C-alpha positions as CSV (number, residue, x, y, z in Angstrom):
1,M,-207.5,60.6,-4.3
2,D,-205.6,61.0,-7.5
3,V,-203.4,58.9,-9.6
4,D,-200.0,60.0,-8.0
5,E,-201.7,59.4,-4.4
6,L,-202.6,56.0,-5.5
7,K,-199.4,55.5,-7.0
8,V,-197.8,56.2,-3.8
9,S,-200.4,54.1,-1.6
10,Q,-200.1,50.9,-4.3
11,D,-196.3,51.5,-3.9
12,K,-196.1,51.8,0.1
13,F,-198.2,48.7,0.1
14,M,-195.9,46.8,-1.7
15,A,-193.1,47.4,0.0
16,E,-195.1,46.5,3.3
17,V,-196.0,42.8,1.8
18,E,-192.1,42.3,0.1
19,R,-191.2,43.2,3.8
20,E,-193.8,40.7,5.7
21,K,-192.6,38.1,3.0
22,Y,-189.2,38.5,3.8
23,K,-189.9,38.2,7.4
24,V,-191.5,35.5,7.0
25,L,-189.2,33.5,4.6
26,H,-186.1,34.7,7.3
27,E,-188.1,32.9,9.9
28,D,-188.9,29.7,8.3
29,L,-184.6,30.0,7.8
30,E,-184.1,30.2,10.8
31,K,-186.3,27.0,11.9
32,L,-184.7,25.3,9.5
33,R,-181.0,26.3,10.6
34,T,-182.1,25.3,14.1
35,S,-183.8,21.9,12.8
36,Y,-180.8,21.5,11.0
37,Q,-178.2,21.9,13.8
38,E,-180.2,19.6,16.2
39,V,-180.4,16.8,13.5
40,N,-177.0,17.3,12.9
41,Q,-176.4,17.0,16.7
42,R,-178.2,13.8,16.9
43,Y,-176.1,12.1,14.0
44,E,-173.0,13.0,15.5
45,A,-173.5,11.8,18.4
46,D,-174.9,8.6,17.2
47,V,-171.7,8.2,15.1
48,L,-169.9,8.4,18.1
49,T,-171.6,6.0,20.2
50,A,-172.0,3.5,16.7
51,S,-168.0,3.8,15.7
52,P,-167.2,1.7,19.0
53,Q,-170.0,-0.5,18.6
54,A,-168.7,-1.5,15.0
55,D,-165.5,-1.8,16.3
56,Y,-166.2,-4.2,19.1
57,L,-168.4,-6.3,16.7
58,Q,-166.1,-6.9,14.0
59,R,-163.6,-7.8,16.5
60,E,-166.1,-10.5,18.1
61,L,-166.7,-11.4,14.4
62,E,-162.9,-11.8,13.9
63,N,-163.1,-14.3,17.1
64,Q,-165.8,-16.0,16.1
65,I,-164.3,-16.9,12.7
66,K,-160.9,-17.8,14.3
67,T,-162.5,-20.3,17.1
68,H,-164.8,-21.6,14.2
69,K,-161.3,-22.6,11.9
70,E,-159.5,-23.8,15.3
71,V,-163.1,-25.9,15.7
72,T,-163.0,-27.2,12.7
73,G,-159.3,-27.9,12.0
74,Q,-159.1,-30.1,15.3
75,A,-162.5,-32.2,14.0
76,L,-160.7,-32.9,10.7
77,N,-157.4,-33.4,11.9
78,G,-158.8,-35.2,15.3
């Protein structure tokens, strides 16, 4: 092999290495996208579940506070 053939062979090899590197990076990116979508969907489902629960608990707390004030007020006035 002469120098020109070696150069061509080296260029082909480097191009193949770059293609393989790109392919691996692209596969990793796709895995990350899929993982992100799954996590995001779980998060959104959790938020949809947690919001009504938080509202319910807030109302319950307010009712307990109101009841406590009424009971303590009656005890003081009673």
